[in-house]
C-alpha positions in Angstrom: -9.8 18.7 7.5 -6.4 19.3 9.0 -3.2 18.4 7.1 0.1 17.7 8.9 3.4 16.9 7.2 5.2 13.8 8.4 8.8 12.8 8.1 10.2 9.6 9.5 13.8 8.3 9.4 14.1 4.7 8.4 17.6 3.1 7.8 18.9 6.7 7.7 16.4 7.5 4.9 13.8 10.3 5.1 10.3 8.9 4.5 7.8 11.7 3.9 4.1 11.8 4.0 1.0 13.8 5.0 -1.5 13.0 7.7 -5.1 14.1 7.1 -7.3 14.5 10.2 -11.0 15.4 10.4 -11.8 18.8 11.9 -11.9 19.0 15.6 -10.1 17.1 18.4 -10.9 13.5 18.5 -9.7 9.9 18.3 -10.2 8.5 14.8 -10.3 5.2 12.9 -7.3 5.4 10.7 -6.4 4.4 7.2 -2.8 4.1 6.0 -2.5 4.2 2.3 0.4 2.4 0.5 1.1 3.2 -3.1 2.4 0.8 -5.8 5.7 0.4 -7.5 6.4 3.3 -9.8 5.7 2.5 -13.4 7.3 5.5 -15.0 8.4 9.1 -14.5 5.8 10.8 -12.2 3.2 12.8 -14.0 3.3 16.4 -12.5 -0.4 16.8 -13.2 -1.3 13.8 -11.0 -2.0 14.7 -7.4 -1.3 11.1 -6.5 -3.0 9.8 -3.3 -3.8 13.2 -1.9 -7.1 13.2 -3.8 -7.9 9.8 -2.3 -7.1 11.0 1.2 -9.4 14.0 0.7 -12.2 11.6 -0.3 -11.8 9.2 2.6 -11.1 11.6 5.5 -14.4 13.5 5.5 -16.1 10.2 6.4 -14.4 10.5 9.8 -11.1 8.8 9.2 -7.5 9.9 9.9 -5.7 9.1 6.7 -1.9 8.9 6.2 -0.4 8.9 2.7 3.4 8.6 2.3 6.1 7.7 -0.2 8.1 4.5 0.2 11.8 4.9 -0.3 12.7 5.5 -3.9 9.4 7.3 -4.6 8.2 10.8 -4.5 9.8 13.1 -2.0 11.2 10.3 0.1 14.9 9.5 -0.1 16.6 6.2 -0.9 16.1 3.6 -3.6 13.3 1.3 -4.5 13.8 -1.9 -2.4 11.0 -4.3 -1.5 12.4 -5.4 1.8 13.2 -1.7 2.6 9.5 -1.0 1.8 8.5 -3.4 4.5 10.7 -1.6 7.0 9.2 1.8 5.9 5.7 0.5 6.5 6.6 -0.9 9.9 7.9 2.6 10.9 4.8 4.2 9.6 2.6 1.8 11.6 4.8 2.5 14.7 4.2 6.3 14.2 0.5 6.0 13.7 0.0 3.6 16.6 1.7 6.2 19.0 -0.5 9.1 17.9 -3.1 10.3 20.4 -5.5 11.0 17.5 -5.4 7.4 16.2 -7.8 4.8 17.7 -5.6 1.7 18.1 -8.6 -0.6 17.6 -9.0 0.6 14.0 -5.8 0.9 11.9 -6.5 -0.3 8.4 -4.0 -0.7 5.6 -5.1 0.3 2.1 -2.6 -0.9 -0.4 -2.4 -0.7 -4.2 -0.5 -3.2 -6.4 3.1 -3.4 -4.9 1.9 -1.5 -1.9 -0.9 -4.0 -1.4 1.7 -6.8 -1.5 3.7 -5.0 1.2 0.5 -4.4 3.2 -0.4 -8.1 3.2 3.2 -8.9 4.3 3.2 -6.4 7.1 -0.3 -7.2 8.4 0.5 -10.9 8.5 3.1 -10.3 11.2 1.7 -7.3 13.0 -1.6 -7.6 14.9 -1.8 -3.9 15.4 -3.2 -3.8 11.9 -7.0 -4.3 12.3 -7.9 -4.8 8.6 -6.5 -4.8 5.1 -7.8 -3.6 1.8 -5.6 -4.9 -1.1 -6.3 -3.3 -4.5 -4.9 -4.8 -7.7 -2.7 -7.0 -5.5 -0.4 -9.6 -7.2 -0.3 -13.1 -5.7 3.4 -12.9 -6.5 5.6 -10.6 -8.6 6.2 -11.4 -12.3 9.0 -9.0 -13.0 9.8 -10.5 -16.4 6.8 -8.4 -17.6 9.0 -5.3 -16.9 12.5 -6.6 -17.7 14.2 -9.8 -18.7 16.9 -9.9 -16.0 17.6 -8.3 -12.6 20.2 -6.0 -14.1 17.8 -4.7 -16.8 15.1 -4.3 -14.1 17.5 -2.1 -12.1 18.3 -0.1 -15.3 14.5 0.4 -15.7 14.0 1.7 -12.2 17.1 3.9 -12.5 15.7 5.4 -15.7 12.5 6.5 -14.0 14.2 7.8 -10.8 13.2 5.0 -8.4 16.8 3.9 -8.0 19.0 7.0 -7.6 22.4 5.9 -6.2 25.0 4.6 -8.6 26.3 2.0 -6.1 22.8 0.6 -5.3 22.1 -2.2 -4.8 25.1 -3.7 -3.1 23.9 -7.1 -4.1 21.8 -7.4 -7.2 20.6 -10.9 -6.3 19.7 -10.0 -2.7 17.7 -7.0 -4.0 15.9 -9.1 -6.6 15.2 -11.8 -4.0 13.3 -9.2 -2.0 10.5 -9.4 -4.5 10.3 -13.1 -4.0 10.2 -12.8 -0.2 7.4 -10.3 -0.2 4.9 -12.6 -1.9 1.3 -12.1 -0.8 0.2 -15.7 -1.6 2.5 -16.9 1.2 1.1 -14.5 3.8 -2.6 -13.8 3.0 -3.9 -16.6 5.2 -2.2 -15.0 8.2 -4.5 -11.9 8.1 -7.2 -14.2 9.6 -9.3 -13.5 11.7 -9.0 -9.8 10.8 -11.2 -8.6 7.9 -9.8 -8.5 4.3 -11.1 -6.9 1.2 -9.6 -7.7 -2.2 -10.5 -5.3 -5.0 -9.5 -5.9 -8.6 -10.4 -4.6 -12.0 -11.7 -7.0 -14.5 -9.6 -5.4 -17.2 -6.4 -5.0 -15.2 -3.6 -4.9 -17.7 -0.8 -5.3 -15.2 -1.9 -7.9 -12.7 -4.4 -10.4 -14.1 -7.7 -10.8 -12.2 -6.8 -14.4 -11.6 -4.3 -13.2 -8.9 -7.2 -11.9 -6.9 -9.1 -15.2 -7.1 -6.0 -17.1 -6.0 -5.5 -14.8 -3.0 -9.2 -15.0 -2.1 -9.0 -18.8 -2.2 -6.0 -18.8 0.2 -7.3 -16.2 2.6 -9.2 -16.9 5.8 -12.6 -15.5 6.8 -13.8 -12.8 7.1 -13.0 -11.9 3.5 -14.6 -10.2 0.5 -13.6 -10.0 -3.2 -14.9 -7.2 -5.4 -14.1 -7.4 -9.1 -14.9 -4.0 -10.7 -16.2 -4.6 -14.2 -14.3 -2.6 -16.8 -11.7 -1.2 -14.4 -8.0 -1.4 -15.1 -4.9 -1.5 -12.8 -5.0 2.0 -11.4 -7.9 1.5 -9.2 -7.5 4.8 -7.3 -8.8 6.4 -10.5 -11.9 4.3 -10.5 -14.8 5.9 -8.7 -16.7 2.6 -8.5 -13.7 0.9 -6.9 -13.1 3.6 -4.4 -16.7 3.8 -3.4 -16.6 0.0 -2.6 -13.4 0.6 -0.5 -14.9 3.5 1.5 -18.1 1.8 2.1 -16.2 -1.3 3.3 -14.0 0.7 5.6 -17.0 2.4 7.1 -18.8 -0.8 7.6 -15.9 -2.3 9.6 -15.5 0.5 12.2 -16.1 -1.2 15.6 -18.8 0.3 17.8 -16.3 1.7 20.2 -14.7 4.0 17.6 
């Protein structure tokens, strides 16, 4: 496969990623992968979503992986509303590429990235389908910290908030998590296909969230609960096999 570095400027912040393309010159169904909220200091031995892109692309997909602001090599600070703008810019970029078939642009999100994917797809018909893995129905941030200030301290300690004067308004920043609430947007994906994937042993987002989202979503929809899997579904071979098979099964005949 071919690998191309990508850098986009959003709100004056560099958003970095990599585009994986199958060998040859063609127009490809495309998958945009959206990572979750950082839980800790990055593990230098974890290749992140590159391994997943390398697993998906050989099936004939163009795959973009990228870091939202405040994560990885991208600049800026973790900010949920900022993440929605990052994803919009990424969709704009992909939609304009000659190698991307505009009839198949799927979002593949994980946890917080799944939440942002649902939010973005609800208002952007260029997204043809959504796969939401370990997606919260809403954010329960008290599981991480007992106040907005302590939550900011937590993200600062793991390098997701980097600037001392950020955020300008603690309450506005905290409200961003409330605004990007998948349970309020999941129904708007209809009539585009939706796949919800959740681990039965998810220790971060209870599987009940998936059932609530499924109940609210319109058809066509599918829920796959992976027995024994935890929160980090990209490490579950069974979960990712389900995702890849579903993505392949939803390629329109024209692609």
